[in-house]
C-alpha atoms as one frame of an Amber mdcrd trajectory, in Angstrom:
protein
 -12.011  58.897  26.833  -9.093  59.708  24.514 -10.002  63.415  24.675  -9.838
  63.264  28.473  -6.456  61.496  28.362  -5.159  64.081  25.883  -6.342  66.899
  28.185  -4.538  65.258  31.131  -1.364  64.931  29.020  -1.480  68.626  28.129
  -2.115  69.583  31.745   0.808  67.468  32.969   3.041  68.969  30.253   2.512
  72.393  31.829   4.282  71.120  34.969   7.389  70.120  33.038   9.731  67.864
  34.942   7.297  67.530  37.874   4.562  66.362  35.495   7.049  63.935  33.922
   8.013  62.597  37.366   4.364  62.169  38.374   3.249  60.377  35.222   6.360
  58.143  35.291   5.717  57.203  38.915   1.986  56.694  38.467   2.287  54.677
  35.229   4.151  51.919  37.066   1.434  51.417  39.638  -2.018  52.812  38.777
  -2.180  55.442  35.991  -3.225  54.764  32.357  -0.911  57.308  30.681   2.656
  56.179  29.847   5.527  58.597  30.505   6.617  58.495  26.854   3.881  60.993
  25.969   5.726  63.613  28.040   9.324  62.385  27.717   9.354  62.539  23.910
   8.011  66.098  23.389  10.018  67.424  26.337  13.171  65.804  24.972  12.571
  67.116  21.459  11.927  70.658  22.713  14.979  70.563  25.004  17.448  68.010
  23.527  20.347  69.059  25.750  18.319  67.828  28.745  16.909  64.629  27.222
  19.316  62.343  29.120  18.320  64.051  32.370  14.644  63.548  31.466  15.310
  59.854  30.745  17.020  59.542  34.129  14.128  61.241  35.967  11.638  59.051
  34.088  13.556  55.887  35.011  13.904  56.786  38.703  10.243  57.787  39.035
   9.117  54.675  37.171  11.127  52.395  39.483   9.716  54.166  42.544   6.224
  53.685  41.079   7.025  49.995  40.558   7.742  49.723  44.277   4.286  51.197
  44.976   2.783  48.710  42.509   4.570  45.899  44.356   3.082  47.091  47.669
  -0.370  47.333  46.084   0.003  43.728  44.957   1.360  42.621  48.314  -1.359
  44.305  50.380  -4.414  44.451  48.102  -3.490  41.877  45.466  -6.259  39.888
  43.936  -9.190  42.239  44.647  -7.459  45.001  42.643  -6.528  42.717  39.754
 -10.021  41.246  39.494 -11.074  44.631  38.129  -8.529  44.216  35.313  -8.396
  40.486  34.485 -10.166  37.220  35.344  -9.194  34.928  38.247  -8.154  32.229
  35.780  -5.672  34.583  34.129  -4.466  35.764  37.524  -3.656  32.150  38.417
  -1.835  31.549  35.109   0.248  34.682  35.428   1.037  33.895  39.060   2.349
  30.467  38.011   4.529  32.067  35.343   5.734  34.655  37.842   6.830  31.920
  40.199   9.021  30.475  37.433  10.063  33.528  35.428   9.421  36.576  37.623
  12.623  38.493  36.938  12.379  37.938  33.187   8.704  38.987  33.152   9.583
  42.205  34.975  12.421  42.964  32.559  10.340  42.351  29.438   7.317  44.288
  30.678   9.571  47.164  31.788  11.062  47.455  28.303   8.074  46.765  26.053
   4.711  48.553  25.657   2.987  45.896  27.798   1.141  47.602  30.726   3.921
  47.616  33.296   1.659  48.290  36.289   0.026  44.862  35.916   3.443  43.225
  36.295   4.532  45.322  39.265   1.293  44.431  41.053   1.721  40.757  40.137
   5.251  40.878  41.499   3.770  41.780  44.898   1.049  39.144  44.676   3.587
  36.493  43.689   5.966  37.432  46.515   8.797  38.348  44.152  11.522  39.891
  46.292  11.458  43.677  46.185  15.178  43.748  45.374  14.545  41.632  42.251
  11.788  44.002  41.141  13.999  47.062  41.654  17.050  45.652  39.844  15.137
  44.433  36.770  12.987  47.568  36.702  16.092  49.762  36.618  17.520  47.723
  33.747  14.291  47.474  31.718  12.905  50.947  32.299  16.333  52.525  31.944
  16.912  50.732  28.638  13.536  51.868  27.319  13.745  55.526  28.291  17.427
  55.973  27.442  16.770  54.334  24.052  14.093  56.957  23.439  16.527  59.667
  24.553  19.217  58.325  22.191  16.760  58.331  19.285  15.826  61.933  20.098
  19.509  62.940  20.275  20.226  61.354  16.888  17.043  62.262  14.999  15.894
  65.501  16.597  12.368  66.551  15.617  11.948  63.493  13.346  12.295  61.280
  16.439   8.635  61.804  17.369   7.349  60.313  14.108   9.959  57.547  14.138
   9.137  56.548  17.720   5.372  56.684  17.117   5.690  54.479  14.031   8.432
  52.072  15.127   9.049  52.070  18.879   6.515  49.394  19.790   8.018  47.130
  17.155  11.557  47.903  18.354  10.736  47.175  21.986   8.812  44.018  21.133
  11.767  42.820  19.045  14.056  43.658  21.968  11.759  41.744  24.305  11.837
  38.759  21.954  15.648  38.856  21.870  15.708  38.939  25.678  13.410  35.891
  25.760  15.542  33.953  23.283  18.728  34.708  25.232  16.997  33.715  28.474
  15.759  30.384  27.103  19.162  29.608  25.568  20.675  30.300  28.992  18.148
  27.921  30.633  18.886  25.196  28.055  22.661  25.527  28.524  22.227  25.470
  32.304  20.115  22.285  32.114  22.596  20.636  29.757  25.500  21.454  32.107
  23.607  19.969  35.075  22.892  16.770  33.115  26.550  16.403  32.086
């Protein structure tokens, strides 16, 4: 399977920015290959265009999130039953009802499979506008962070990102969660006062 994925990555790389757009779009709704595998080598080989690549990746990813939302809205549970159990679907749907925007933001920024969250956003009737806004923020932060690392580190960025990026994004996701829960606590305290 990994050989097939690697062959697809190489094939998409031949199409340059169009391959990057496709994989970024598809990753947010149905495709197993994340856009980072094209964004990073393209950015390293052409650092003067890395911000443009990050922009294209963000736009395509948000458009793919909209498709994921429609998949969830129209096909919903039958599609997700191929990925996770009904019990987990129910749990996630309950969390989405409470924390939908935050879940979208965290999944957009971290290495968590984003497509699952875009589909759940449709199933859970999260407003499309909410999905788009938080996807722009989360996906933009992720891809522009990669671009910034490439601009600063050059060729060494590939190794640094491969070794540390998951940890960096998970730490960022944890910080987002802490800030969110502090905000909720302060809001509750102000209502009680």
